Structure formats: C-alpha cells, structure tokens
N, C-alpha and C positions, 0 to 999 in steps of 0.2 A: 328867274325862270326864263325859258326860251323866248317867249313873247316879249318879256321885259328887255332882254338883251337886244332883240331886234329893234324895239322902240328906241333904245338908247344906242343904236348902232353908230352914231356919230363919234362914239368913243374909239372906234376902229377905222379912222379915215383912210388908212393905208390898206386895209384888208377888205377890198371890195368883194373878192371871191367869197370870203367868209359871210358877208351880208347876203349874197345871192343864195348861199347854202341855207342860211338861217331862214330866209324868206320862204324857200321851198318847204322847209321843215314845218314852219308855222302854218302854211296853207294845208299841208298834209294833216297836221294835228287838228285843225279846225274842221276839215272835211271828215276826219275819223269821228269826231264828235257829232257831226251832222248825220253820219251813217248810223250811229248808235241810236239817235233820236228817231230816225226813220224806221229802224227795226222795231222800236217801241210803238211807233205809229201803226205798223203792220199788225202788231199784237192787239192794239186798240180796235182795229178793224175786225179782227177775229172775234173779240169779245162783243162788239156791237152786233155782229152777225148773229151770235148766239142769243143775245137779248131780243133782237128783232124777230127771230124765229119763235121764241117763246111767246112774244106778244101777238103773233099771228097776223091776221088781216089788219089789225089796228096799226101795225108798224110796217105794212107792205111797202109804203113809199120810202121807208128808211133803208130797205135792203139794197137797192141799187147804189145808194150813197156809200155803202161799205166797200163796194167795188172801186169807187173813185178814191176812197181813202187808201185802199191797197195800192192802187195805181200811183198815187202821189208818193207813197213810201217807196215803191219800186223805182220810180223815176229818180228820186233823190239818191237812193243807194247806187244805182247804175251811173248816174252823173258824177257822184262823189268819187267813185272808183276811177272814172275816166279823167276827172280833173286832177286827182292824185298822180295818175300816170303822166299826165302832161306836165305837172309841176316837177316831177322827177327828171323828165327829159330836159326841161328848161334849166334845171339846176346844172346838169352836165354841160349843156350848151353854153350857159353863162360862164361856167368855170373855164371852159376852153377859150371862150371869147376874151376873158380877162387876160389869160396867158398870151393870146395872140396880140392883144392891145399893148401889153407890156413889152413884148418882143419888138413891135414896131417902134415903140417909144425908145427902146435901147438902140435900135438901128439908127434912128434919127440923131440920137446923141453922138453916136460914133461917127456918123457922116459929118456932123457939124464940127466935132473936135479934130477929126483926121482928114479934113477936106484937102489938104495938100499932100497926103500920103500917096506914094506911087502905086500902092496896091489897093487903094480904097475901092476901085471898080470891081475888084474880085468879090465884093459882097453883094453886087447888084442882083445876081441870080437868086441868092438866098433871100434877099429883101423882097423881090418880086413874088417869090413863092409864098413868103409869109404874108404879104399884102393880099394875095388872092385868097389865102386861107382866112384871113381876117374878114374880108368882104363876104365870103361865104357864110362864116359864122354869124356875122352881123345880120344878114338877111334871114338866117334860120332863127336867130334869137327874136327878131321882130315878128316873124311869122308865128312863132310859138307863144309869144306874149299875147298876140291877137287871138289865137285859138283859145288860150286860157281865159282871157277876158270874155270871149263870146260864150264859152261854156258856163261860166259863172253867171253871166247875164241871163242865159236861157233858163238855168235852174231857178234863179230868182224870180223870173217871170212865171214859171210853173207854180211856184209857191204862192203867188197872188191868188190863185184859184182856191187856196185853202180857206180864205176868208169867206168866199161865196159858199164853199162847201159847208163850213161851220154854220152859216146862216140858214142854209137849206136843211141842215141836220136838226137845228133847233125847231124849225117849223114842223118838220115831220115828227119830231119827238113829242110835240104838243098834241099830236093826234093819237098817240099811243096809249093814252090813259094814265091815270095816276100811278098805277103799279109799276110802269116801266118808264115813265116820263123822266124821272130824275136820272136814271141810269143812262138814257140816251142823250140827255142834255149834257151829262158829264163827258160823253164821247165827243160831242161837238166842242166842248171846252178844251178837251185834250188835243183835238186836231188843231184848233186855232193856236193853242199854246205851243205845241210842238213845231208847227210851221213858223211861228214867230222866232223861236230859238234857232231853228235852222237858218232862217233869213239873216239873223244876226251874225251867224258864223260865215255865211256867204258874203255879207257886207264887209266883214273884217278882212276876209280873203281878198276881196276886190280892192280894198285899201292897200293891202300888202302888194298886190300886183301893180297898182298904180305907181308905187315907189320904184319899180323896176323898169318903167318905161322911159 
C-alpha cells in the first residue's frame, strides 16, 4: 500500500521526487480519514442534541456541550482541507526543487570536467539563473514545511480539548436521569474515541512531515 511504500522508501534512493510525492499523498490520505471521522462527530452532536432536548431540563447543561462538539468537528474539517491544500502545494514545490538541485549538480559536474574548455564561461549565465531559482525554491520549500507543521500542531492542540469535553459530557450525562444517561454517556465516549483517532492521523502526518525537513 501507499503508506508501506513510503515507510520503505529507502528502496528508491535515487527517486527523491517520488518520495516527496508519496509523502504528500500519505498526508492527504490521513487527513481525508480525519475529515470522515469529524463528519461522524458532527452527526454525534446532532444525535446528542436530540437526546438532550427529549431529556428537558435534566440535560440542560448538556446542550451547550453539543455546540462545542460541532465546533470541534468544524475545526477539524476546515483544518484538514487547509492542510491537504498545503501538502499539495508542497509536493509541487519539492518536485521543482529536486529538479533544480539536480540541474545545479550537473552544472558542477560539467564545470569540473571541462574546466579547461575555452567555452566553459558561456554556461555562467545559465548557471546563475538556475542557482537563483534553486535558492528561491529552497526558501519556499522551507516556508511551506513550516506552515504545514504549524497547521498540524494547531489542529492537534485543538483536539486536546476533546478530553475535557468528554469529561464534562459524562458529568452532565449523570444529571440527566437513568432514561437518558446511557445515551449521553455514549456520546461522550464517541467524542473521546473520535478525537483519539483523529489525533493518531495527525501524529502520523507530523511524522511524515518530519522526514521532509
């Protein structure tokens, strides 16, 4: 599978551009999975809101928590889309950077082998142009890596609130009475479980990004 190929990417030591492409694809796949879980989380909030409404005043404290669950789902979906977009841009930049790096490498080989050639200086302008492009791509690559890392870190930070949210949900569920308590506690369990799965996907994506730095 794609993730297995990336994990075993040492099998392709010459194909750095391939590894960059696979890394971006892996991140996109992980964030797609996170988005799916977040959408299910939004559905959980809707179900919880319906149960809290039926429970009436006994679950009054639970209703605001459903808004927080919705917000958590919305933040995850929005951030995942942004991170996927950044990963796609990074993939293009890294591919261009690899080509520029290879061009500079070939120029240096030619300069070394043809040092005594009477026409070697004719390559200077092309070399300088390529070097400027390489520097520009390197700066863009580093900036985009930093942006991607920051977005993943911020999303991971937001998901820490899910543990607090689940705890508060269980406390409020205990006040709702036996008829509704189990259903509301199940909501809390779903929130905590969903957040844990999303965090796992984010952590894996962060590990993939770290290999690109």
